N, C-alpha and C positions, 0 to 999 in steps of 0.2 A: 504494499499499500504506500505509494509514493506521495509525499507531501509537496505542496506547491513550493515551499521554500527549502526544498531538500538540500540544495547546494550550499545554503547559508547555515546549516545546522552542523554542529561539531559531531564527530563520530562518538558513539556511546560505547564506552569501555565496559565489558561485562566479564565477570568471573563465574565459572561453574564449579560447584563442589558436590560430588556424589560418589559413594563407595561402589556403585555398580557401573562397570565399564560401559555397558550397552546404553544405559541412561545418559552417561557423559557424552558418548558418541552421538546419540540421537538428538539430544539438546543442542549440541554444537551444530549439527546439520540443519536444524530448525532455525537457529539464530543466523546462519549464513544466508538465509533467504530474506532476512529483514534488512531494509535499507539503513545505512548509517550505524550499523551494530558491528562492534569488533570484539571477538573473544580474545582477552589478553592473558588468561590463565585458566588452567583446569586442575582442580584438586581432587584427591580421593578421600580426604577426611577433613574434619573441622580445623585441626592444627595447621595443616597445609593451607587451608583457605585463609586463615588469619595471616600466615607468613606471606602468601602470595598477594594478599590485599595491601600489605605494607610495601611490598616491592612494586606493584603495578598501580595501585590506587584506582581501582575500578569505580565507575559511576554506579553500577548495579551489581549486586552479587545474587546468584541463584544457588540456593543452599538446600541440599537434602536435610530433612529434619533428623533422621537417624543415620548417624555416621560413626565409625569407630574413633577413639581417642578424644573426640570433641563433637557434640551434636551441633546441628545447624543453628539453633537458637543461641546456644553459648557462643558459637563462632561469630555470629552477628553482634552479640553484645560487645565482644572484644573489638570488632572492627568499628562499630559505631562509637566506641570510646575515642578512637584515633581519628576517624573521619565521620563525624555525625551526619554529614550530608549524603552519605552513601545510601542508596536505595536497596531494598531487599525483597526478593521473591522466594518464598519457601516452597520447595516441591516435596510432596510427600504422598505415601499411599494411605496415610491415616485420614479419616474423614470426620473423626469425633469432634464435637463442639468445644470440649475442654482444650484440646490441642490447638484449635483455631484461636480461641480466646487467649491462650498463652502467647501464641505468635504475635497477635495484635498488641498485647501488653508490652512486648519487647520492642515494638516499633516496626514490625514487618508490614509492608504495604500491600502485598498481594500473596495469594496462597493458591497454588496449583496442585490438584490431586492427580497422581499418576493413575493410568497413563493419560497425558494431556495432548492436545493437537497443536499443530503449528500456529493455527489461528488464535488458540487460547493463550499461547505463549506470546504471540505478537501483541495481542490485546493487553496482556499484563505489562509488557515492556513499555507499551505506549503510555499507560496510566502512570507507571512509576517514573518514566522519563519526565513527565510534567512536574512531578514533585521534586525530583532531583534538580532539574533546571531552576526551579523556584528557589531551592535551598542554596544552590550555587550562586545565584544572583544576589541573594540576601547576604551571603557571606562575603562576596565581593564588594558589595556596598559598605558593609560593616568595616571591612578591612581599609577601604579607601577613606572613610570617615575617621577611623583610628590613626591613619598615617597623617591625615591633615591636622588632626589634633596634636599629634607628636611634633609636627613641624612647627605649629604655633607655640607649643610650650618651649621648644628648644630656642625659638627666637626670643621669647621672654626671658628664658634663663640666661641666654647670652647677654642681654641687656642688663639683667639684675646682677650678674657676675661682674661686669665691667664697672658698675656703680657700687658694687659690694653691699647690696641691700640684704638685710637680715630680718626684715619685718615679717609679719604674719603672711602677707601675700606672697613674698618671695619664698618663704619656707614651704607654703602650699604648692607652689609651682615646682619646686625641686622634689618635693615628696611624691608628687604625681609622676614625675619623670623616673624617680627611683622605683616606682611600682612596676615598671617595665623590666622584666628579666634581662633584657638586652640593653639596659640603660648604660650610657657612656660612663666610664670611670670618673671623668672630670666632674660630672654632675653629682655623683655620689660623694666625691671629695668635698665639693662646695657645700652640699648639704650637711656633711659632718662638721664643717667649719661653723655653719650656721647654728648647729646644735650646741657646739662649744660656747659660741658667743651668747646664745640664749639660755645656756645652762639646762638644756633638755637632755639630761644624762640618761634617762630611761630610753629615749628614742635613739640616742647615740649608741647605746649598747646593742639595741636591735639592729641598727644599721651596720655596726661592726661585725655582728654575726653573719649578716648577708654578704658583706665584703669577704669575710673568711671562707664562707661556702663557695663563693665565686672563685677565690684563688685556689681553692683545693680541687676544683674541677679539672 
């Protein structure tokens, strides 16, 4: 089913995980018929699925619910911790309502019962694609806003450092910069100096702990 804006859409990266070789093969063949879908990894258990997800960062994972070493739901929990925007389709021979409710509670977006058809798989992929693209757009916007805020704070910090300001406003700006794990050392040092001037010994102790942790990495 070709979309009008086919060529403007990015290829959807998909990971398959199932302990049955025939299911892996058939699923891959069905996905090969769907426009703009690329299978980037195939796993035979949940542990492999998590590892391959870290390596390939798929947009959607298709996980069998019952796999050795780690089941599909547990694997998705681990993947979602790292990449919360990743979509998930659970594939299973189980039809009971309890399993379905558990899958939904974990955050699974679609649930396919084996054996499923190519049309059913394509429909599930299309539905999850919409949610994945929305999540990716939101994350991109949030990242841009955060970067703009960091640039603004850095400009203020540069001005305050030149004028050696140690008032509440200056301290707040440097503390916001220090909250970033990748904060430049010069801002941390300036904040430490402000704490000394303001005699904020408790805050200085906490900051010193952060600096020590960073130096030990």
